[in-house]
C-alpha positions as CSV (number, residue, x, y, z in Angstrom):
1,M,-25.7,-16.3,-69.7
2,N,-26.9,-18.0,-72.8
3,R,-28.2,-16.1,-75.9
4,Y,-31.7,-16.7,-75.3
5,L,-31.8,-15.7,-71.6
6,T,-30.0,-12.3,-72.6
7,I,-32.8,-11.8,-75.3
8,A,-35.5,-12.5,-72.9
9,V,-34.1,-10.5,-70.1
10,F,-33.4,-7.4,-72.2
11,A,-36.8,-7.6,-74.1
12,A,-38.8,-7.7,-70.8
13,A,-36.6,-5.1,-69.1
14,A,-36.7,-2.8,-72.3
15,C,-40.6,-2.9,-72.0
16,V,-40.8,-2.6,-68.3
17,I,-38.4,0.4,-68.0
18,G,-39.2,2.2,-71.0
19,L,-36.3,1.5,-73.3
20,A,-38.3,0.4,-76.2
21,G,-38.3,3.0,-79.0
22,P,-41.3,5.1,-79.9
23,A,-42.8,2.5,-82.5
24,S,-42.4,-0.5,-80.3
25,A,-43.5,1.5,-77.2
26,Q,-46.8,2.0,-78.9
27,A,-47.4,-1.5,-79.5
28,V,-45.9,-2.9,-76.0
29,K,-47.1,-1.4,-72.9
30,D,-46.2,-2.4,-69.3
31,V,-48.6,-2.9,-66.4
32,L,-48.3,-2.7,-62.9
33,R,-49.2,-6.0,-61.5
34,A,-48.4,-5.9,-57.9
35,T,-46.4,-4.1,-55.2
36,Y,-44.5,-5.6,-52.6
37,G,-42.7,-3.4,-50.2
38,D,-40.5,-1.2,-52.2
39,W,-40.5,-3.3,-55.5
40,E,-43.1,-3.4,-58.1
41,I,-43.9,-6.3,-60.5
42,R,-44.5,-4.9,-63.9
43,C,-45.6,-7.0,-66.9
44,I,-45.9,-6.8,-70.5
45,E,-49.5,-6.1,-71.0
46,G,-51.4,-9.1,-72.2
47,T,-48.7,-11.6,-71.3
48,E,-47.1,-13.4,-68.2
49,T,-44.0,-11.9,-69.0
50,C,-43.0,-9.8,-65.7
51,A,-40.0,-8.6,-63.9
52,M,-39.6,-6.8,-60.3
53,T,-38.6,-3.2,-60.7
54,Q,-37.4,-0.3,-58.5
55,V,-36.4,3.3,-59.2
56,G,-33.4,4.5,-57.3
57,K,-32.9,8.1,-56.4
58,T,-30.2,10.2,-55.3
59,A,-30.1,11.9,-51.8
60,D,-31.5,15.1,-53.2
61,G,-34.5,12.9,-54.8
62,K,-33.5,12.8,-58.4
63,R,-34.0,9.5,-60.5
64,A,-30.7,8.1,-60.8
65,L,-31.1,4.4,-61.7
66,L,-33.6,1.5,-62.4
67,V,-32.9,-1.8,-61.3
68,T,-35.0,-4.9,-62.9
69,V,-35.0,-8.4,-61.6
70,Q,-36.2,-11.2,-63.8
71,R,-36.8,-14.8,-62.7
72,V,-35.6,-17.4,-65.4
73,S,-35.9,-21.1,-65.5
74,G,-33.7,-23.5,-67.6
75,A,-30.7,-21.2,-67.6
76,K,-27.2,-22.6,-66.5
77,T,-23.7,-21.3,-66.3
78,N,-20.9,-22.9,-68.6
79,E,-20.2,-25.0,-65.5
80,G,-23.9,-26.2,-65.1
81,K,-24.9,-24.1,-62.2
82,P,-28.5,-23.1,-62.3
83,I,-29.1,-19.4,-63.0
84,P,-32.4,-18.6,-61.4
85,A,-32.6,-14.8,-62.1
86,A,-31.3,-12.1,-64.0
87,I,-30.5,-8.4,-63.1
88,T,-30.8,-5.3,-65.4
89,V,-29.5,-2.0,-64.1
90,Q,-30.0,1.2,-66.1
91,I,-28.1,4.3,-65.3
92,P,-27.8,7.7,-67.1
93,L,-25.5,8.7,-70.0
94,G,-22.2,10.4,-69.3
95,I,-21.0,7.8,-66.8
96,L,-17.4,6.8,-66.7
97,I,-17.6,3.5,-68.7
98,P,-14.6,1.5,-67.5
99,Y,-15.9,2.0,-63.7
100,G,-19.3,0.5,-64.8
101,I,-21.8,-0.2,-61.9
102,R,-20.7,-1.6,-58.5
103,I,-23.2,-3.2,-56.0
104,K,-22.9,-3.7,-52.3
105,I,-25.5,-5.7,-50.3
106,D,-25.5,-4.6,-46.6
107,S,-21.9,-5.1,-45.3
108,D,-20.8,-7.7,-48.0
109,K,-18.0,-7.1,-50.4
110,V,-18.5,-4.7,-53.4
111,V,-19.3,-6.6,-56.6
112,P,-18.8,-5.0,-60.2
113,L,-21.6,-5.1,-62.6
114,P,-20.1,-4.6,-66.2
115,L,-21.8,-2.3,-68.6
116,S,-23.5,-4.3,-71.6
117,R,-24.5,-1.4,-73.9
118,C,-25.3,2.4,-74.0
119,I,-28.5,3.5,-75.7
120,P,-30.2,6.9,-75.9
121,S,-32.0,6.5,-72.6
122,G,-29.0,5.6,-70.6
123,C,-26.2,2.7,-70.1
124,V,-27.4,-0.8,-69.3
125,S,-25.7,-3.5,-67.1
126,Q,-27.1,-7.2,-67.4
127,A,-26.0,-9.9,-65.3
128,P,-27.2,-13.5,-64.3
129,M,-27.7,-14.0,-60.6
130,L,-26.8,-17.1,-59.2
131,E,-28.9,-18.4,-56.2
132,E,-26.1,-17.0,-53.5
133,A,-26.9,-13.3,-54.9
134,V,-30.6,-14.0,-54.9
135,N,-30.4,-15.1,-51.3
136,K,-28.2,-12.4,-50.4
137,M,-30.8,-9.9,-51.7
138,K,-33.7,-11.7,-49.9
139,K,-31.8,-11.6,-46.6
140,G,-30.6,-8.1,-47.0
141,S,-31.9,-4.5,-46.1
142,V,-30.2,-2.2,-48.8
143,A,-28.5,-2.8,-51.8
144,V,-26.0,0.2,-52.5
145,F,-25.3,0.8,-56.4
146,G,-22.6,3.2,-57.4
147,F,-21.5,4.7,-60.7
148,F,-19.0,7.5,-61.6
149,L,-20.7,10.7,-63.2
150,R,-18.2,13.8,-62.6
151,K,-18.2,12.2,-59.0
152,E,-19.0,8.9,-57.6
153,I,-23.0,8.6,-57.2
154,L,-24.3,6.0,-54.5
155,V,-27.9,5.1,-54.7
156,N,-29.3,2.9,-52.0
157,I,-32.3,0.4,-53.2
158,S,-34.3,-0.8,-50.4
159,L,-34.8,-4.7,-50.3
160,R,-38.1,-4.4,-48.4
161,G,-40.4,-6.7,-50.1
162,F,-37.7,-8.4,-52.4
163,T,-38.4,-11.9,-51.2
164,K,-42.0,-11.5,-51.4
165,A,-41.9,-9.9,-54.8
166,Y,-39.2,-12.5,-56.1
167,N,-41.4,-15.4,-54.8
168,N,-44.5,-14.1,-56.7
169,L,-42.7,-13.5,-60.0
170,K,-43.4,-16.3,-62.7
171,P,-40.0,-17.4,-64.2
172,V,-39.6,-16.8,-67.7
173,S,-38.0,-19.7,-69.8
174,S,-34.8,-19.1,-71.2
175,R,-35.3,-21.4,-74.0
176,P,-37.1,-20.5,-77.2
177,S,-40.5,-22.1,-77.4
178,N,-41.1,-24.4,-80.5
C-alpha cells in the first residue's frame, strides 16, 4: 500500500475509532452519518472523510475488536492492480503478536492480517483490500476474526448491511491534494 493511502486510512480510522490522543480528540470529532444493517458510517466532523465500522463482541458480550473499512481511489498494488478499499482492525493489548489477526469469511480459507503497530488503546492491523476481498465480504454473511489473548478469541462480525454501507461510502483519494 502506498504511503499516502496508509496515512489517509490511519488518520480516518484513528478519528473514527478514538485512537487519536487527548489533544487531537478535542479538535477532531467523528459523527455517525448512517447505519446499514450492522455497519455504521462514521465521518470526521465537517468533512467527507468517512469509514464504515463495526464493533465485535465476545460470546459474553465484551467489546473485543473494532473493524473499520474505508474506500479509497487511485491506489494500486506494485503490480498495478487497483486497491478499492483498506481495512483496519483494532484489538486489545496483550495479544500474542506473532499470531496477529486472522480473518475467515463464511467457509472460505483463513487469511492472516499482520499487526501494524500497538498503541496505548490496542494493537492495529491495516491492510489493503483488493476487489476479490471486497466482493467476498459483500456476498458473505459473517467474517470471523481471531487473535490470541491467553487463549484464542474468535469474534463474529456480521456482514449484514456491508454491501449497502460500502456502496454508500465515498472513496477517499490515496493521492495528496496539491
